[in-house]
C-alpha positions in Angstrom: 4.1 -15.7 -4.9 4.8 -12.4 -6.7 3.4 -12.1 -10.2 5.2 -10.6 -13.2 3.5 -9.9 -16.6 5.8 -10.3 -19.6 4.6 -8.5 -22.7 6.7 -9.2 -25.9 5.8 -10.2 -29.4 9.1 -12.0 -29.9 8.0 -15.7 -29.8 11.6 -16.9 -29.4 12.8 -14.5 -26.7 9.7 -14.4 -24.6 9.9 -18.0 -23.4 13.5 -17.5 -22.4 12.8 -14.5 -20.3 9.8 -16.3 -18.8 11.9 -19.3 -17.8 14.5 -17.0 -16.1 11.8 -15.3 -14.1 10.2 -18.6 -13.0 13.6 -19.9 -11.9 13.8 -16.9 -9.6 10.5 -17.6 -8.0 8.1 -15.5 -10.0 4.6 -16.4 -11.3 4.8 -15.4 -14.9 1.9 -14.2 -17.0 2.5 -13.7 -20.8 1.1 -11.5 -23.5 2.2 -11.3 -27.1 1.0 -7.7 -27.7 0.4 -4.5 -25.9 -3.4 -4.6 -26.0 -3.5 -8.1 -24.5 -1.0 -7.1 -21.9 -3.0 -4.1 -20.7 -6.1 -6.3 -20.3 -4.1 -8.9 -18.3 -2.6 -6.2 -16.1 -6.0 -4.8 -15.3 -7.3 -8.3 -14.6 -4.4 -9.8 -12.5 -2.7 -6.6 -11.1 0.8 -7.9 -11.3 3.6 -6.6 -9.1 5.9 -6.0 -12.1 5.3 -5.6 -15.9 8.2 -6.4 -18.2 7.3 -4.9 -21.5 8.9 -4.7 -24.9 9.2 -1.2 -26.5 8.5 -1.9 -30.1 5.3 -4.0 -30.7 2.6 -3.6 -33.4 -0.8 -2.2 -32.6 0.2 -1.0 -29.1 3.8 -0.1 -28.3 5.6 0.0 -24.9 5.0 3.7 -24.4 1.3 3.2 -24.7 1.4 0.3 -22.3 3.2 2.4 -19.8 0.7 5.3 -20.0 -2.3 2.9 -19.8 -0.9 1.3 -16.6 0.0 4.6 -15.0 -3.5 5.9 -15.7 -5.2 3.0 -13.9 -5.6 3.8 -10.1 -5.6 0.2 -9.1 -2.2 -0.4 -10.8 -0.5 2.5 -9.1 1.9 0.2 -7.3 2.8 -1.8 -10.3 6.4 -1.5 -11.4 7.4 -1.4 -15.1 10.6 -2.6 -16.7 10.9 -1.6 -20.4 13.0 -3.8 -22.6 14.3 -2.9 -26.1 16.8 -3.9 -28.7 17.7 -0.2 -29.0 19.9 1.5 -26.5 19.4 5.1 -27.6 19.4 7.6 -24.7 16.3 9.3 -26.1 14.3 6.0 -26.1 15.2 5.4 -22.4 14.3 9.0 -21.5 11.0 8.7 -23.2 10.2 5.4 -21.6 10.9 6.8 -18.1 8.8 9.8 -18.9 6.0 7.5 -20.0 6.1 5.8 -16.6 8.7 3.0 -16.8 10.8 2.4 -13.7 13.7 0.7 -15.4 15.0 0.4 -19.0 17.1 -2.7 -20.2 18.6 -3.3 -23.6 18.3 -6.7 -25.3 19.8 -9.2 -25.3 18.8 -9.2 -21.7 21.5 -10.0 -19.2 20.1 -12.2 -16.5 22.2 -10.3 -13.9 20.8 -7.0 -15.1 17.2 -8.3 -15.0 17.6 -9.7 -11.5 19.2 -6.5 -10.4 16.3 -4.4 -11.8 13.7 -6.7 -10.0 15.7 -6.4 -6.8 15.7 -2.6 -6.9 12.0 -2.5 -7.6 11.0 -5.2 -5.1 13.9 -5.5 -2.8 12.0 -6.8 0.2 10.7 -9.8 -1.8 13.7 -10.7 -4.0 16.5 -12.2 -1.9 20.0 -11.6 -3.1 23.5 -10.9 -1.8 23.4 -8.3 0.9 26.3 -5.9 0.8 27.0 -3.1 3.3 26.2 0.4 2.1 29.8 1.3 2.5 32.9 -0.8 1.9 35.3 -1.6 4.7 37.5 1.3 3.9 36.1 3.4 6.6 32.3 3.7 6.4 31.5 1.6 9.4 34.4 2.8 11.6 35.0 6.3 13.1 33.4 9.2 11.3 35.7 10.6 8.6 35.8 13.9 6.7 37.8 14.2 3.4 38.3 17.3 1.4 38.0 17.0 -2.4 37.4 20.7 -3.4 38.1 23.7 -1.1 38.1 26.7 -3.5 35.3 29.2 -4.0 33.8 31.1 -7.0 35.8 29.3 -9.7 38.4 26.6 -10.0 41.9 27.9 -9.9 44.5 25.2 -10.9 48.1 26.1 -11.3 51.6 25.9 -9.7 50.6 28.5 -7.0 47.6 26.5 -5.7 49.1 23.0 -5.6 49.3 22.6 -1.8 45.7 23.7 -0.9 44.2 22.8 -4.2 42.2 24.6 -6.9 39.0 22.6 -7.2 35.7 24.1 -6.0 33.5 23.0 -3.1 33.2 19.2 -2.3 33.6 17.4 1.0 33.0 13.7 1.7 31.7 12.5 5.1 31.6 8.8 6.0 29.7 8.0 9.2 27.3 5.4 10.5 27.4 3.3 7.3 26.6 6.3 5.1 28.6 8.2 2.4 27.4 11.8 2.5 28.8 14.3 -0.1 28.6 18.0 0.7 28.3 20.0 -2.5 29.2 19.1 -6.1 31.9 21.6 -7.2 34.7 20.4 -9.5 36.2 18.4 -6.6 33.4 15.8 -7.0 35.0 14.6 -10.2 38.0 13.3 -8.2 35.8 11.9 -5.6 33.8 10.0 -8.2 36.9 8.5 -9.7 38.1 7.4 -6.3 34.7 5.8 -5.4 34.6 3.9 -8.7 38.0 2.4 -8.0 37.2 1.6 -4.4 33.8 -0.1 -5.1 35.1 -1.8 -8.3 31.8 -2.6 -9.8 29.9 -3.2 -6.6 26.7 -1.2 -6.0 27.3 2.2 -4.4 24.7 4.2 -2.4 25.4 7.8 -1.4 23.6 11.0 -0.5 24.6 14.4 -2.0 23.6 17.4 0.1 23.7 20.7 -1.8 24.0 23.9 0.2 22.8 26.0 -2.9 23.0 25.9 -6.6 25.5 28.6 -7.4 27.7 27.2 -10.2 30.8 26.6 -8.2 28.8 24.2 -6.0 27.2 22.1 -8.7 29.4 22.4 -11.8 31.2 19.1 -11.1 28.2 16.9 -11.0 28.0 16.2 -14.8 31.5 14.7 -14.4 30.6 12.5 -11.4 31.4 8.9 -12.6 29.1 7.0 -10.2 26.1 8.8 -11.7 26.8 6.9 -15.0 26.7 3.4 -13.4 23.2 1.8 -13.4 24.2 -0.2 -10.3 24.6 2.9 -8.2 22.0 5.0 -6.3 22.7 8.7 -5.9 20.2 10.7 -3.8 20.4 14.5 -4.2 18.9 16.7 -1.5 18.7 20.5 -1.4 16.3 23.4 -1.2 14.3 25.0 -4.0 16.0 28.0 -5.7 14.7 31.5 -6.2 13.5 31.0 -9.8 13.1 27.3 -10.4 13.1 23.9 -8.7 16.2 22.0 -7.7 15.8 19.4 -10.5 15.3 22.0 -13.1 18.4 24.0 -12.0 20.6 20.9 -12.0 19.2 19.7 -15.3 19.7 23.1 -17.0 23.5 22.9 -16.8 23.4 19.5 -18.6 21.1 20.6 -21.4 22.3 20.9 -25.0 24.3 22.9 -26.1 26.0 23.2 -22.7 26.6 19.4 -22.1 26.3 16.3 -24.3 24.4 14.2 -21.7 21.2 15.3 -20.2 20.3 14.7 -16.5 17.5 12.3 -17.5 19.9 10.3 -19.7 22.3 9.4 -16.8 22.2 5.6 -16.3 22.6 5.8 -12.5 19.6 5.6 -10.2 19.4 9.3 -9.4 16.7 10.9 -7.3 16.4 14.6 -6.6 14.4 15.7 -3.6 13.6 19.2 -2.5 13.8 19.6 1.2 11.1 21.4 3.2 12.0 20.6 6.8 15.2 21.9 8.4 15.8 18.6 10.2 15.9 15.2 8.6 18.0 12.0 8.6 20.3 10.3 6.3 20.3 6.7 7.6 21.3 7.1 11.2 22.9 10.5 10.7 20.8 13.3 12.1 21.0 16.4 9.8 20.1 20.0 10.7 20.0 22.8 8.1 20.1 26.5 8.6 19.6 29.4 6.2 22.8 31.5 6.0 23.6 35.0 4.8 24.4 34.5 1.1 22.6 35.6 -2.1 19.8 33.3 -3.0 18.6 30.2 -1.1 21.6 28.9 0.7 21.9 26.7 3.8 24.6 25.2 6.0 24.4 21.7 7.3 25.2 20.1 10.6 25.7 16.3 10.6 25.2 14.8 14.0 26.8 11.3 13.8 27.6 8.7 16.4 31.2 9.7 16.0 30.8 13.4 16.4 29.4 16.5 14.7 30.4 18.1 11.4 29.2 21.6 10.4 29.5 22.7 6.8 28.9 26.3 5.9 30.8 27.1 2.7 29.2 30.4 1.9 28.2 33.0 4.7 28.7 36.6 5.5 28.4 37.6 9.2 25.5 40.0 9.7 27.2 42.2 12.2 30.3 42.7 10.0 28.0 43.5 7.1 26.0 46.1 9.0 28.6 47.7 11.2 30.6 49.7 8.7 30.2 53.5 9.1 26.8 54.8 8.0 25.5 51.4 7.1 22.8 50.8 9.7 21.1 52.2 12.8 21.0 50.7 16.3 17.9 48.5 15.5 19.6 47.0 12.4 22.7 46.2 14.4 20.7 44.6 17.1 19.0 42.4 14.5 22.4 41.6 13.0 23.7 40.5 16.4 20.6 38.3 16.9 21.1 36.6 13.6 24.8 35.9 14.3 23.9 34.5 17.7 21.6 32.0 16.0 24.6 30.8 14.0 26.7 30.5 17.1 24.1 28.2 18.6 23.9 26.2 15.3 27.6 25.4 15.4 27.9 25.2 19.2 30.4 22.5 20.4 30.9 21.1 16.9 33.7 18.7 16.5 34.5 20.0 13.0 33.5 23.3 11.5 34.1 23.9 7.8 33.2 27.5 7.0 33.6 30.3 4.4 36.8 32.3 5.2 37.3 33.8 1.8 38.7 37.2 2.7 41.1 38.8 5.2 40.0 42.0 7.0 41.4 44.4 4.4 39.9 42.5 1.4 36.5 42.3 3.1 36.2 46.1 3.1 35.9 46.1 -0.7 33.7 43.0 -0.8 31.1 43.9 1.8 27.7 42.5 0.8 29.1 39.8 -1.5 28.0 37.0 0.9 31.4 35.7 2.0 33.2 35.6 5.3 36.2 37.4 6.9 38.8 35.1 8.5 39.0 37.3 11.6 35.2 36.8 12.2 35.4 33.1 11.5 38.1 32.4 14.0 36.4 34.5 16.7 33.1 32.7 16.0 34.6 29.3 16.3 36.1 30.1 19.7 32.9 31.7 20.9 30.9 28.6 20.0 33.4 26.1 21.5 34.3 24.4 18.2 37.0 21.8 18.5 38.4 22.0 15.0 38.0 24.8 12.5 38.8 24.5 8.8 39.0 27.7 6.8 37.2 27.0 3.5 36.0 28.5 0.2 39.5 30.0 -0.5 39.5 32.9 -2.9 40.6 31.9 -6.5 43.2 34.7 -6.4 44.8 33.5 -3.2 47.9 31.4 -3.7 49.2 28.8 -1.2 51.4 31.4 0.5 48.5 33.8 1.0 46.3 31.1 2.5 49.0 30.0 4.9 49.4 33.6 6.1 45.6 33.8 6.7 45.8 30.5 8.6 48.6 31.8 10.8 46.5 34.9 11.6 43.4 32.8 12.4 45.5 30.7 14.8 46.6 33.8 16.6 43.0 34.9 17.1 41.8 31.4 18.2 44.6 30.9 20.7 44.7 27.4 22.1 41.0 26.8 22.5 40.2 25.8 18.9 42.5 23.9 16.6 42.6 25.8 13.2 43.6 24.5 9.8 43.0 25.6 6.2 41.1 23.0 4.2 43.2 21.4 1.5 42.4 18.8 -1.1 43.2 15.2 0.0 43.2 16.1 3.7 41.3 13.5 5.7 40.1 14.1 9.3 39.1 11.2 11.6 36.7 12.3 14.4 37.7 10.9 17.8 34.9 9.8 20.1 
């Protein structure tokens, strides 16, 4: 039987919590102060410690630090409980080593949920699918929530294609995978909250890079504020600081009222090192692309088809082929790099790629790290892509301008590749 150590100086509340734990199959050890609790933890090595924050002689922070300093208690989980719900108290508890933070009076459902999250394999409960029946376990689906680049551009001239910045949702093999967290993720979050309607939500957010138009929507992502939800954020380390620090900076005071560490959701941030990994059953490949800073594209290989997402990229050959820009060796190198990209997207069912400029615009934006629609259409045909979606629309382009670029891309692609311009709300079902 699993053991839980309950440390609380409240003689009225402690027996009630102990009874609840025993009813759910736990062997309960009790201590009425922090010092006694630390001694019992060292002696019995419980699986979980439930500890009050405010106690005389030895408070909950001190208990956390003592347990975390003991090598033989490394696997022990800590749930901090307190009558105070201040965000700073929770943040300090987590920094001291707590795994969960619950506010008194303790809701039995919340306590059971915390225990389930910490020891899921040993605490039976209702098992729910990772994704609700709205499409997660059926054919692979792609939905656009933000398609604009650089800065959001709402207004009457961008209504059809949309003005929100980069965010795409993919549902495949029981997973919800979100690509980038531009302003479009706010709408996605509201939709997910309504769909799941209080049930736990698990999703993975893949960030291509941390330029602001690709992360600025995350502070407004509603699922991150629900303690029942799990949000796993994956990306690569930036040029100056780590991924967690970069994401947290935009939420620091005075820029935002809620800090990253204060979000109630179960949020983990992982810096990727390998270029191939899995999200559930989805095989993911990453590739560094030609854009300022550390920036990647992702290829999701699902049981229902492949989706490639490259929101920011400038073709090497186009960049180096302007008059006087490079010698023969540089052009050869550029061609080799572009060939690697062709192989990365080869035979993709869906390619979502940076197509920000037309040919004339590109001439004055060379070296900015963005694509030319002529090159993108030719690239898709060359790689045998089935469906191409023009993406990262320039904030100055209205609906009419994007439609003209789409028509031009279709002329270049001919009939070999189906071409569309990404627009908010568009959903694509991959056909196996």
